[in-house]
C-alpha positions in Angstrom: 9.0 -41.7 -0.4 8.3 -39.3 -3.3 7.8 -42.2 -5.7 5.2 -43.5 -3.3 3.5 -40.1 -3.6 3.1 -40.7 -7.3 1.6 -44.1 -6.8 -0.7 -42.9 -4.1 -2.0 -40.0 -6.2 -2.4 -42.0 -9.4 -6.0 -42.8 -8.4 -6.8 -39.1 -8.1 -6.1 -38.1 -11.7 -9.7 -37.6 -12.7 -10.1 -34.8 -10.2 -7.4 -32.3 -11.2 -8.1 -28.6 -11.6 -7.3 -25.9 -14.1 -6.3 -21.0 -14.7 -8.6 -15.3 -12.1 -11.1 -13.5 -13.7 -11.8 -17.0 -15.1 -13.9 -19.9 -14.0 -14.1 -23.3 -15.7 -17.1 -25.8 -15.3 -15.7 -28.6 -17.4 -12.6 -30.8 -16.9 -12.4 -31.2 -20.7 -11.4 -27.5 -21.0 -7.9 -26.4 -19.7 -5.6 -23.4 -19.6 -8.1 -20.6 -20.2 -6.1 -17.3 -20.8 -6.7 -13.7 -21.5 -4.0 -11.6 -23.2 -4.3 -7.8 -23.5 -2.6 -6.5 -26.6 -0.4 -9.6 -26.8 0.8 -9.4 -23.2 0.3 -12.2 -20.7 -0.1 -11.4 -17.0 -1.5 -7.9 -17.3 -5.0 -7.0 -16.0 -7.7 -7.7 -18.5 -8.9 -4.1 -18.7 -9.4 -2.4 -22.0 -9.9 1.4 -22.4 -13.2 2.4 -24.0 -12.8 3.7 -27.5 -9.2 2.6 -27.8 -7.5 0.1 -30.1 -7.1 -2.4 -27.2 -7.7 -6.0 -28.1 -8.2 -8.8 -25.7 -7.4 -12.4 -26.8 -9.3 -15.2 -25.2 -8.0 -18.8 -25.6 -8.4 -22.3 -24.1 -7.6 -25.9 -24.8 -10.2 -28.6 -25.3 -8.7 -32.0 -24.5 -9.2 -33.8 -27.8 -8.3 -33.5 -31.4 -12.0 -33.4 -32.4 -13.4 -30.0 -33.4 -16.3 -28.8 -31.2 -18.4 -25.8 -32.0 -18.1 -23.3 -29.2 -20.2 -20.2 -28.9 -19.3 -17.1 -26.9 -21.9 -14.8 -25.2 -21.1 -11.4 -23.8 -23.0 -9.9 -20.8 -22.5 -6.6 -19.1 -22.1 -6.8 -15.3 -22.2 -4.5 -12.3 -19.3 -4.0 -9.8 -20.2 -7.3 -8.1 -20.2 -9.2 -11.4 -24.0 -9.7 -11.5 -25.7 -9.0 -14.9 -26.6 -5.4 -15.4 -30.2 -4.3 -15.8 -29.8 -3.1 -19.3 -30.5 -4.3 -22.8 -27.9 -6.0 -24.9 -28.2 -3.2 -27.5 -27.1 -0.8 -24.9 -23.7 -2.3 -24.4 -22.7 -4.1 -27.7 -22.8 -3.1 -31.3 -23.0 -6.0 -33.6 -23.7 -9.7 -33.0 -23.7 -11.7 -29.8 -23.7 -15.6 -29.5 -21.1 -16.0 -32.2 -19.1 -19.2 -32.9 -15.4 -19.4 -32.2 -13.8 -19.9 -35.6 -10.1 -19.9 -34.7 -8.8 -23.3 -33.7 -5.7 -25.5 -34.1 -4.8 -29.1 -33.1 -1.8 -29.6 -30.9 1.4 -30.6 -32.6 3.9 -33.2 -31.3 2.2 -33.5 -27.9 1.6 -36.7 -26.0 -1.7 -35.3 -24.6 -3.8 -34.3 -27.6 -5.8 -31.1 -27.5 -7.4 -28.5 -29.7 -6.6 -24.8 -29.0 -9.4 -22.3 -29.5 -9.1 -18.5 -29.6 -11.0 -15.3 -30.4 -10.6 -11.6 -29.8 -12.8 -8.8 -28.5 -13.6 -6.5 -30.1 -13.7 -8.1 -33.5 -15.4 -7.6 -36.9 -18.7 -8.9 -35.5 -19.0 -7.0 -32.2 -17.7 -3.9 -30.4 -18.3 -2.8 -26.8 -20.2 0.5 -26.1 -20.0 0.9 -22.3 -17.4 0.8 -19.6 -17.8 -1.6 -16.7 -17.4 -5.3 -16.1 -18.2 -7.9 -18.7 -18.4 -11.7 -18.6 -17.9 -13.9 -21.6 -19.5 -17.3 -21.4 -18.3 -20.1 -23.6 -20.9 -22.8 -24.5 -20.5 -26.1 -26.3 -23.1 -25.9 -29.1 -23.3 -29.6 -29.3 -24.0 -30.3 -25.7 -27.3 -30.5 -23.9 -25.7 -29.0 -20.8 -27.0 -25.4 -20.3 -24.0 -24.4 -18.2 -21.1 -22.6 -19.9 -17.8 -24.5 -20.0 -15.9 -21.3 -19.2 -16.7 -17.9 -17.9 -14.2 -15.1 -18.5 -14.4 -11.8 -16.6 -12.8 -8.6 -18.0 -13.4 -4.9 -17.7 -13.6 -1.8 -19.9 -12.6 1.6 -18.3 -13.4 5.1 -19.3 -10.8 7.1 -17.4 -12.5 10.0 -15.6 -10.4 10.2 -12.4 -6.8 9.9 -11.1 -5.9 7.5 -8.4 -3.0 8.1 -6.0 -2.3 4.9 -4.0 0.3 3.7 -1.5 1.0 0.6 0.6 2.7 0.4 4.0 3.7 -2.3 6.4 3.0 0.2 9.2 -0.7 -0.4 9.6 -3.4 0.9 12.0 -3.2 -2.4 13.9 0.5 -3.4 13.7 4.0 -2.1 12.9 6.0 -4.1 10.3 4.5 -7.4 11.4 2.3 -9.6 9.1 0.0 -7.1 7.4 0.0 -4.3 4.8 -2.4 -1.4 4.6 -3.5 0.3 1.4 -4.4 4.0 1.2 -5.6 5.9 -1.9 -7.0 9.3 -2.9 -9.4 9.8 -5.8 -9.3 13.1 -7.7 -12.2 13.7 -10.0 -11.6 17.3 -11.1 -14.5 18.5 -13.3 -16.1 15.1 -13.6 -19.6 15.4 -12.1 -20.3 13.2 -9.0 -23.2 14.8 -7.2 -23.1 12.4 -4.3 -19.7 10.8 -4.1 -20.2 9.0 -0.8 -23.0 6.9 -2.3 -22.3 6.9 -6.0 -18.6 5.7 -5.9 -17.9 2.0 -5.5 -14.3 1.0 -4.9 -13.2 -2.6 -5.3 -9.7 -3.7 -4.3 -7.9 -6.9 -5.1 -4.7 -8.3 -3.7 -2.8 -10.2 -6.4 -6.1 -10.6 -8.4 -7.5 -12.8 -5.6 -11.3 -12.9 -5.2 -11.5 -14.4 -1.7 -10.1 -11.3 0.1 -11.4 -8.6 -2.2 -12.7 -5.4 -0.5 -15.9 -3.8 -1.9 -17.9 -0.7 -1.3 -15.9 1.0 1.4 -16.7 4.7 2.2 -14.2 7.6 2.0 -12.6 8.7 5.2 -12.5 12.3 4.0 -14.2 14.3 1.2 -12.4 17.5 0.3 -13.2 19.6 -2.8 -13.0 17.2 -5.7 -11.2 14.5 -4.0 -12.0 11.4 -1.9 -9.5 10.0 0.6 -9.5 6.4 1.7 -7.0 6.4 4.6 -6.8 4.7 8.0 -9.5 2.3 7.0 -9.1 -1.1 8.7 -11.0 -2.7 5.8 -7.9 -1.9 3.7 -5.6 -4.0 5.9 -4.5 -7.2 4.2 -2.6 -10.2 5.5 0.7 -9.9 3.7 1.3 -13.6 3.1 4.7 -14.7 1.6 6.2 -14.7 -1.8 4.6 -17.3 -4.0 6.2 -20.7 -4.4 7.1 -21.6 -8.0 8.1 -24.4 -10.3 9.2 -24.5 -13.9 8.4 -27.3 -16.3 9.3 -26.4 -19.9 10.7 -29.7 -21.2 8.9 -33.0 -20.5 12.3 -34.8 -20.6 14.0 -32.5 -18.0 13.1 -31.8 -14.4 13.0 -28.0 -14.1 13.1 -25.7 -11.0 11.5 -27.3 -8.0 10.7 -30.5 -10.0 12.3 -33.6 -8.5 11.3 -36.0 -11.2 9.3 -36.1 -14.5 8.5 -39.4 -16.2 6.1 -40.9 -18.8 3.6 -43.3 -17.2 1.7 -45.0 -20.0 0.9 -42.1 -22.3 0.8 -39.4 -19.7 3.6 -37.3 -18.2 3.8 -37.0 -14.4 5.9 -34.4 -12.6 6.8 -34.8 -8.9 7.5 -31.5 -7.2 9.8 -31.4 -4.2 8.0 -31.7 -0.9 6.9 -28.3 0.2 7.6 -27.3 3.8 5.8 -25.0 6.2 7.5 -21.6 5.9 8.5 -19.7 9.1 10.4 -16.8 7.5 10.0 -14.4 4.6 11.2 -15.8 1.3 13.3 -13.7 -1.0 12.1 -15.4 -4.2 11.2 -13.1 -7.1 7.7 -14.3 -8.0 5.0 -13.4 -10.5 2.3 -12.9 -7.8 0.4 -16.0 -8.6 0.6 -15.9 -12.4 1.6 -18.7 -14.8 3.2 -18.6 -18.2 3.0 -21.3 -20.8 6.1 -22.0 -22.9 8.2 -24.8 -24.3 11.9 -25.1 -25.2 10.9 -26.5 -28.6 8.2 -24.0 -29.5 8.7 -21.1 -27.2 5.4 -19.3 -26.7 3.5 -21.6 -29.1 0.0 -22.3 -27.8 -0.1 -25.7 -29.6 3.3 -27.2 -28.9 3.3 -27.3 -25.1 2.5 -30.6 -23.7 0.5 -31.4 -20.5 1.6 -33.2 -17.3 0.0 -34.3 -14.1 1.8 -32.2 -11.5 1.9 -33.7 -8.0 2.0 -31.2 -5.1 2.8 -32.3 -1.5 2.8 -30.1 1.6 4.6 -31.4 4.7 2.7 -29.8 7.6 1.0 -31.3 10.6 -2.6 -32.5 10.3 -5.0 -29.7 11.1 -8.6 -30.0 12.1 -11.5 -27.6 11.4 -10.9 -26.8 7.8 -8.9 -27.6 4.6 -5.8 -26.6 2.8 -6.2 -25.4 -0.8 -3.8 -24.7 -3.7 -4.2 -21.1 -4.8 -3.0 -19.1 -7.8 -3.9 -18.4 -11.4 -3.4 -22.1 -12.1 -6.7 -22.8 -10.2 -8.5 -19.5 -11.0 -7.7 -18.1 -7.5 -10.8 -19.7 -6.1 -11.2 -22.6 -3.7 -13.1 -25.7 -5.0 -12.9 -29.4 -4.3 -10.7 -29.7 -7.4 -7.8 -27.8 -5.7 -8.4 -28.9 -2.1 -5.6 -30.9 -0.6 -6.2 -34.4 0.8 -4.3 -35.7 3.9 -2.2 -38.9 3.7 -2.3 -40.1 7.3 0.3 -42.8 6.7 2.8 -40.4 5.0 1.9 -37.4 7.2 1.5 -34.9 4.4 -1.2 -33.1 2.3 -1.3 -33.6 -1.5 -3.2 -32.7 -4.7 -2.7 -33.4 -8.4 -3.3 -30.9 -11.2 -3.2 -31.4 -15.0 -1.2 -28.4 -16.2 0.2 -27.2 -19.5 4.0 -27.0 -19.4 5.4 -23.6 -18.3 6.3 -21.5 -15.3 3.8 -21.5 -12.4 3.4 -19.6 -9.1 1.3 -21.1 -6.3 0.7 -21.0 -2.6 -1.2 -23.0 0.1 -4.0 -21.4 2.0 -6.1 -22.6 4.9 -9.9 -22.3 4.8 -11.6 -22.8 8.2 -14.9 -24.8 8.2 -17.9 -22.6 7.9 -16.4 -20.1 5.3 -14.3 -18.0 7.7 -11.5 -15.8 6.4 -8.9 -17.6 4.2 -5.6 -17.7 6.0 -2.1 -17.8 4.5 -0.2 -18.0 7.8 -0.5 -21.8 8.6 1.5 -22.8 5.6 3.1 -19.7 4.2 3.4 -17.3 7.1 2.5 -13.5 7.0 5.4 -11.1 6.5 5.1 -7.3 5.9 8.1 -7.4 3.5 6.2 -9.5 1.0 5.9 -8.0 -2.5 2.2 -7.8 -3.3 0.2 -6.1 -6.0 -3.0 -4.2 -5.2 -5.5 -3.4 -7.9 -8.0 -0.6 -7.4 -11.1 -0.5 -9.5 -13.4 2.5 -9.1 -17.0 2.3 -10.3 -19.6 5.0 -10.6 -23.3 4.3 -10.2 -25.0 7.6 -11.1 -28.3 8.4 -9.4 -31.1 6.6 -11.4 -28.6 4.7 -13.6 -29.0 1.0 -14.4 -25.4 0.1 -14.7 -22.0 0.7 -13.1 -19.4 2.7 -15.0 -15.8 1.9 -14.5 -14.1 5.3 -14.3 -10.6 4.4 -13.0 -8.2 1.5 -12.5 -4.8 1.6 -10.8 -2.3 -0.8 -9.4 0.4 -0.4 -6.8 3.2 -2.8 -5.8 4.2 -2.8 -2.1 7.9 -3.6 -2.7 8.3 -1.1 -5.6 6.4 1.5 -3.5 8.7 0.9 -0.5 11.9 1.1 -2.6 
C-alpha cells in the first residue's frame, strides 16, 4: 500500500512546501534559515549593542547565479512597518546585494546556497524591536519578495519571571497548560504600564496561537503580574513526530523507504496514526536540522528529497488537516494542507525537503478560520514538553515605534522537573 502512496502522490510534486519567523513566496527558494552566533534552533533575537551576529541563508534550486537583494524594515509588535524613517533604525546602506553564494556539491538536486549576516560592514541596527528582512530577485519583474525573514533586537530593561503549570484555571492536569509571569522593571521608567507594555507570547514559535496585548492582573510597585489569565491557557498538544533522513541511500528513523525515481529522491515515511496517549519522544519542539553523513553540517552537501507524509485518520468534514512545524514556517497554506485519498482512506501531503532531522505535527483547521486544533490527530496532554517565548514591548507615550525591552523562554517539562 505504501508504494501506492508514492505513485498516487507523484502528480503532486509541483506543490510541495518549504522552513517560523520566515515566509517564502517562491517554490524556487528552499530551506531558509537563521542562525544566531552559529547556533541553529535558538530564537532569532540579538541584543542591541552586542557582538551578536545573525546568519541568514537559503537555497535557490538551480546552479545559476541570481542577484538577490536584501531590504531591512523596522516593525512594530504586530510585525507591521513602524512609522519611522530608515535613518532612525539603520546606520549604513539598505537594499544591498547578497554576495556570498556556493553551488551544491555532489547532490542529485542542484541548488545554489546564498548567505549573508547582520550586522555587517555595510549596515548596523540602531533600535530595538522587530525587523523584517525581505529578499528580492533583482532580475525578476515580480515585486513580491521571495523570502521574508523576521527577527528581533532586544535592549534588556526588565526581568521576566515565568512559570508553566498543567493545573490551569479551567482544568487540572488534563489537556492544557497555563503560563504565568511577572515583569520587574526596577528604575526603568514606564509612566503608564497598563497601556504602554505590550506582551506577545508564542508556544513553540507558532504564530497561529500567539497571544498579544494582554493586560496585567496586578500592578504592584515596579512589577506587573500576569496570573490567572485565561488568555494564557494553551492547548498542550503532544510531542512532535519526527523523522531522520541523513543519507539518501539509507532509510533513517520513521522512514520506510527511500529510492531514486528518475533524478529525484523520494522518501516514504511510515503511515502516521491518530495518537490517543501522550508520547514520550524527546523532540525539538518543531525544529529541523540539516546535516549529512558525508558532509556533516555542510550547507552545500546535503541533498533534497520529496518526503511523502500520510496520516491514517477517518475522513473529517468542516475543515482541513495541515502539516505544521518549522519545515513549513509554522503557518497554514495550501502548500502544507493534506489531501484525502478516499480509496486508501488516509490524508497525505508531499514536501521537498533538505536531508536532515525534522519535527512535525498534524493540526486541524476548521472552516471559517476558527482556532487551530491539535487534538484530532495528536491529542492534548498536559505532560507535553512545550516551550513558551515571552516578548515584552514598550510603546512610550507619543513614540512612533515599539521597543523590545525583554525576552524570556520557559520550558514546561524543565519547569516541572
